[in-house]
C-alpha positions as CSV (number, residue, x, y, z in Angstrom):
1,X,-143.7,-66.2,14.6
2,X,-141.5,-63.2,14.6
3,X,-143.4,-60.2,13.2
4,X,-140.8,-60.0,10.4
5,X,-140.9,-63.7,9.5
6,X,-143.1,-65.1,6.8
7,X,-144.7,-68.6,7.3
8,X,-147.2,-69.4,4.5
9,X,-147.5,-73.1,5.6
10,X,-150.4,-74.2,7.8
11,X,-148.7,-77.5,8.7
12,X,-146.3,-76.4,11.5
13,X,-146.2,-78.2,14.8
14,X,-146.7,-76.7,18.2
15,X,-144.0,-74.7,20.0
16,X,-142.0,-74.3,16.7
17,X,-140.4,-70.9,16.4
18,X,-139.9,-69.0,13.1
19,X,-137.6,-66.0,13.5
20,X,-137.0,-62.8,11.6
21,X,-136.6,-62.8,7.8
22,X,-137.2,-66.6,7.6
23,X,-139.6,-67.7,4.8
24,X,-141.6,-70.9,4.8
25,X,-143.5,-71.7,1.6
26,X,-147.1,-73.1,1.7
27,X,-146.4,-76.7,0.9
28,X,-143.7,-77.2,3.6
29,X,-144.4,-79.4,6.6
30,X,-142.5,-78.6,9.8
31,X,-142.8,-80.6,13.1
32,X,-143.1,-79.6,16.7
33,X,-140.5,-77.8,18.9
34,X,-138.3,-76.7,15.9
35,X,-136.2,-73.6,15.8
36,X,-136.1,-71.9,12.4
37,X,-133.6,-69.1,12.7
38,X,-133.1,-65.8,10.9
39,X,-132.8,-65.9,7.1
40,X,-133.9,-69.5,6.6
41,X,-135.7,-70.4,3.4
42,X,-137.9,-73.5,3.2
43,X,-139.4,-74.5,-0.2
44,X,-142.7,-76.4,-0.8
45,X,-141.7,-80.1,-1.1
46,X,-139.9,-80.2,2.2
47,X,-140.6,-82.2,5.3
48,X,-139.0,-81.3,8.7
49,X,-139.4,-83.6,11.7
50,X,-139.7,-82.6,15.4
51,X,-137.0,-80.8,17.5
52,X,-135.0,-79.8,14.4
53,X,-132.7,-76.8,14.5
54,X,-132.1,-74.7,11.4
55,X,-129.5,-72.1,12.0
56,X,-129.3,-68.8,10.1
57,X,-128.7,-68.9,6.4
58,X,-130.0,-72.4,5.7
59,X,-132.0,-73.2,2.6
60,X,-134.1,-76.3,2.3
61,X,-135.1,-76.9,-1.3
62,X,-137.7,-79.2,-2.8
63,X,-136.9,-82.9,-2.1
64,X,-135.2,-82.4,1.3
65,X,-136.4,-84.5,4.2
66,X,-135.1,-84.0,7.7
67,X,-136.0,-86.5,10.4
68,X,-136.4,-85.8,14.1
69,X,-133.6,-84.1,16.2
70,X,-131.5,-83.0,13.2
71,X,-129.2,-80.0,13.6
72,X,-128.3,-77.9,10.5
73,X,-125.5,-75.4,11.2
74,X,-125.3,-71.8,9.8
75,X,-125.2,-71.4,6.0
76,X,-125.2,-75.1,5.4
77,X,-126.3,-75.6,1.8
78,X,-128.6,-78.3,0.4
79,X,-128.9,-78.9,-3.4
80,X,-131.5,-80.8,-5.4
81,X,-130.4,-80.8,-9.1
82,X,-127.1,-82.4,-10.1
83,X,-127.0,-80.5,-13.4
84,X,-128.8,-77.3,-12.9
85,X,-129.7,-75.0,-15.8
86,X,-131.5,-71.6,-15.5
87,X,-135.3,-72.0,-16.0
88,X,-134.9,-75.7,-17.0
89,X,-135.9,-77.7,-13.9
90,X,-135.8,-81.5,-13.9
91,X,-139.0,-83.5,-14.1
92,X,-138.4,-84.5,-10.5
93,X,-135.9,-83.1,-8.0
94,X,-133.5,-85.5,-6.3
95,X,-134.5,-86.5,-2.8
96,X,-132.1,-85.9,0.0
97,X,-132.6,-87.5,3.4
98,X,-131.0,-86.6,6.8
99,X,-131.8,-89.3,9.3
100,X,-132.7,-88.8,13.0
101,X,-130.2,-87.2,15.2
102,X,-127.7,-86.3,12.5
103,X,-125.8,-83.0,12.6
104,X,-124.5,-80.8,9.8
105,X,-121.8,-78.3,10.4
106,X,-121.6,-74.7,9.3
107,X,-121.1,-74.1,5.6
108,X,-121.3,-77.7,4.7
109,X,-122.6,-78.5,1.2
110,X,-124.9,-81.5,0.7
111,X,-125.1,-82.7,-2.9
112,X,-128.5,-84.0,-4.2
113,X,-129.7,-87.5,-3.7
114,X,-127.6,-88.5,-0.7
115,X,-128.7,-89.9,2.7
116,X,-127.0,-88.8,5.9
117,X,-127.3,-91.7,8.3
118,X,-128.8,-91.5,11.8
119,X,-126.6,-89.8,14.3
120,X,-123.9,-89.0,11.8
121,X,-121.9,-85.8,12.0
122,X,-120.9,-83.7,8.9
123,X,-117.9,-81.4,9.7
124,X,-117.9,-77.6,9.0
125,X,-117.3,-76.9,5.3
126,X,-117.5,-80.5,4.2
127,X,-118.8,-81.3,0.7
128,X,-120.9,-84.4,0.9
129,X,-121.0,-86.1,-2.5
130,X,-122.2,-89.6,-1.4
131,X,-124.3,-91.1,1.4
132,X,-122.9,-91.1,4.9
133,X,-123.3,-94.2,7.1
134,X,-125.1,-94.0,10.5
135,X,-122.9,-92.5,13.3
136,X,-120.0,-91.7,10.8
137,X,-118.0,-88.5,11.2
138,X,-117.1,-87.0,7.8
139,X,-114.9,-84.0,6.9
140,X,-113.3,-82.4,3.9
141,X,-113.9,-82.0,0.2
142,X,-115.0,-84.6,-0.9
143,X,-116.2,-85.6,2.6
144,X,-114.5,-88.7,3.9
145,X,-115.0,-90.8,7.1
146,X,-112.5,-90.0,9.8
147,X,-114.3,-91.6,12.8
148,X,-117.5,-92.7,14.4
149,X,-119.5,-91.0,17.1
150,X,-118.6,-92.2,20.6
151,X,-116.2,-94.9,19.3
152,X,-113.2,-93.1,20.7
153,X,-109.8,-93.0,19.1
154,X,-108.1,-96.4,18.8
155,X,-105.9,-97.1,21.7
156,X,-102.4,-98.7,21.7
157,X,-103.8,-102.2,21.2
158,X,-100.4,-103.7,20.9
159,X,-99.5,-102.5,24.4
160,X,-103.0,-103.2,25.9
161,X,-103.5,-106.6,24.5
162,X,-103.4,-109.6,26.9
163,X,-100.4,-111.9,27.2
164,X,-99.5,-114.1,24.3
165,X,-102.1,-116.9,23.8
166,X,-104.7,-115.1,25.9
167,X,-107.8,-112.9,25.3
168,X,-109.0,-109.7,26.9
169,X,-112.4,-108.1,27.2
170,X,-113.3,-104.8,25.5
171,X,-116.0,-102.1,26.1
172,X,-118.2,-103.8,23.6
173,X,-120.3,-106.8,24.8
174,X,-118.8,-110.1,23.6
175,X,-116.0,-108.6,21.6
176,X,-112.5,-109.8,22.7
177,X,-109.0,-108.8,21.7
178,X,-106.5,-111.6,21.4
179,X,-102.7,-111.7,21.4
180,X,-101.4,-114.5,19.3
181,X,-98.2,-116.4,20.1
182,X,-95.2,-115.1,18.1
183,X,-91.9,-116.9,17.5
184,X,-89.0,-114.8,16.3
185,X,-85.5,-115.8,15.3
186,X,-82.9,-114.9,12.7
187,X,-85.0,-116.6,10.0
188,X,-88.0,-114.3,10.6
189,X,-91.2,-114.3,12.6
190,X,-94.1,-116.6,12.9
191,X,-97.5,-115.9,14.5
192,X,-99.6,-118.9,15.6
193,X,-103.4,-119.1,15.8
194,X,-104.9,-122.4,16.8
195,X,-108.6,-122.8,15.8
196,X,-110.7,-123.6,18.8
197,X,-108.0,-122.2,21.2
198,X,-106.7,-118.8,20.1
199,X,-109.6,-118.4,17.7
200,X,-112.6,-119.2,19.9
201,X,-114.8,-121.1,17.5
202,X,-114.4,-123.7,14.7
203,X,-113.5,-122.1,11.4
204,X,-115.5,-123.0,8.3
205,X,-114.6,-120.1,6.0
206,X,-111.8,-117.6,5.5
207,X,-111.3,-114.6,3.2
208,X,-108.7,-111.9,2.7
209,X,-109.2,-108.2,2.1
210,X,-106.5,-106.2,0.3
211,X,-105.9,-103.4,-2.2
212,X,-108.6,-101.3,-0.5
213,X,-108.4,-97.6,-1.3
214,X,-107.6,-95.9,2.0
215,X,-110.8,-93.8,2.0
216,X,-113.1,-96.7,1.5
217,X,-115.2,-98.3,4.3
218,X,-115.9,-102.0,4.4
219,X,-118.1,-104.2,6.6
220,X,-121.0,-102.0,7.9
221,X,-123.1,-105.0,8.8
222,X,-123.7,-107.5,11.6
223,X,-124.3,-111.3,11.5
224,X,-127.2,-113.2,13.0
225,X,-125.2,-116.4,13.7
226,X,-121.7,-116.1,12.3
227,X,-118.6,-115.4,14.4
228,X,-115.6,-113.6,12.9
229,X,-112.0,-113.3,13.9
230,X,-110.0,-110.5,12.2
231,X,-106.2,-110.3,11.9
232,X,-104.3,-107.7,9.9
233,X,-101.4,-109.7,8.4
234,X,-99.8,-106.7,6.8
235,X,-100.1,-103.0,7.3
236,X,-103.0,-101.7,9.4
237,X,-106.7,-101.0,9.4
238,X,-109.2,-99.7,12.0
239,X,-112.2,-101.7,13.1
240,X,-115.3,-100.3,14.9
241,X,-117.3,-102.7,16.9
242,X,-120.8,-101.7,18.0
243,X,-123.2,-103.8,20.2
244,X,-126.1,-101.4,19.8
245,X,-125.3,-99.6,23.0
246,X,-121.5,-99.1,23.1
247,X,-119.0,-98.8,20.3
248,X,-115.2,-98.9,20.3
249,X,-112.6,-98.4,17.6
250,X,-109.5,-100.7,17.4
251,X,-106.4,-100.4,15.4
252,X,-105.2,-103.8,14.0
253,X,-101.6,-103.1,13.1
254,X,-99.8,-106.4,13.9
255,X,-100.2,-110.1,12.8
256,X,-100.0,-110.9,16.5
257,X,-103.4,-109.2,17.2
258,X,-106.8,-110.7,16.6
259,X,-110.2,-109.3,17.2
260,X,-113.3,-111.6,17.8
261,X,-116.6,-110.2,16.6
262,X,-119.5,-112.4,17.8
263,X,-123.0,-112.4,16.3
264,X,-125.1,-109.3,16.6
265,X,-122.2,-107.0,16.7
266,X,-122.1,-104.3,14.0
267,X,-118.6,-104.3,12.4
268,X,-116.9,-101.6,10.3
269,X,-113.4,-101.7,8.8
270,X,-111.8,-98.5,7.4
271,X,-108.6,-96.4,7.5
272,X,-106.7,-99.2,5.5
273,X,-103.1,-98.5,5.0
274,X,-102.0,-98.9,1.3
275,X,-100.3,-102.2,2.0
276,X,-103.0,-103.6,4.3
277,X,-103.9,-107.3,4.2
278,X,-106.8,-108.3,6.4
279,X,-107.6,-111.9,7.1
280,X,-111.1,-112.8,8.3
281,X,-111.9,-116.3,9.7
282,X,-115.6,-117.1,10.0
283,X,-117.6,-119.8,11.8
284,X,-120.1,-120.4,9.0
285,X,-120.0,-120.6,5.2
286,X,-121.3,-117.6,3.3
287,X,-125.0,-117.1,3.7
288,X,-126.5,-113.8,2.5
289,X,-129.5,-114.3,4.8
290,X,-127.2,-114.2,7.8
291,X,-126.2,-110.6,7.1
292,X,-127.9,-107.6,8.8
293,X,-127.0,-104.6,6.6
294,X,-129.5,-102.0,7.9
295,X,-128.5,-100.4,11.2
296,X,-132.1,-99.7,12.3
297,X,-132.8,-103.4,11.8
298,X,-129.7,-104.3,13.8
299,X,-130.9,-102.1,16.7
300,X,-134.3,-103.8,16.6
301,X,-132.7,-107.2,16.7
302,X,-130.5,-106.2,19.7
303,X,-133.5,-104.8,21.5
304,X,-135.5,-108.0,20.9
305,X,-132.6,-110.1,22.2
306,X,-132.3,-108.0,25.3
307,X,-136.0,-108.4,25.9
308,X,-136.1,-112.1,25.5
């Protein structure tokens, strides 16, 4: 404790530092090895995990939960009442959760009731009005997804793809990029995909995604058994593939490019162009039990598979 700090809580972990002019109320719980910088205010119904950094000017209001290894930048603002009135508090304040390892940039504003996913990054000055997926990078007002941590910028897939009719490996285990055979003449162009040859599994279902608002994100799940093969027939969209250890972003911008996502690969599609038409070919009929929609569960399944 700095001599000019005020910590009224008895539930503070070892090696946590509370600096000058910070104020921690009696009901707050703060973990070990945290750094509570100057002019931070922590209200009663607040839980802070281990190794959390709260930079100067941060306020944590009732209902805020920060998991381990969270970074909150200077003057980032949390809120807990969507319709505040003076001296008219709600019956219960909205809960806001920041999952492990996420970072919030300086002067960002977090609206009440959202969850910021594990490892996500909120850009400086962003206004977060809805929940942020794990590992997503969001910026702007309202905050929108512009990338994913460690996925890298999409490369020139059209140039890097293998020869026509062949497949090429990627950084993500089991994910392959395919160049389909294209025939062009004066009558137009035709791209050919033979199931079992260019598409490396028998196809039992197909669906098509279109008219997606450009800011929206689709996918955000893995499959237990199902293979998928993605081709953007018109326009473009970005695909992030994640095997639980490595992730890579691809730009599908030609009907001659296909991307194979095997089971237990987390897939995300976003950055749709206004005219995008994405075709998805699947190895299995629709089965809701085949979907893994929680990223933590996905990581556990990958770890179990690696240990088997």
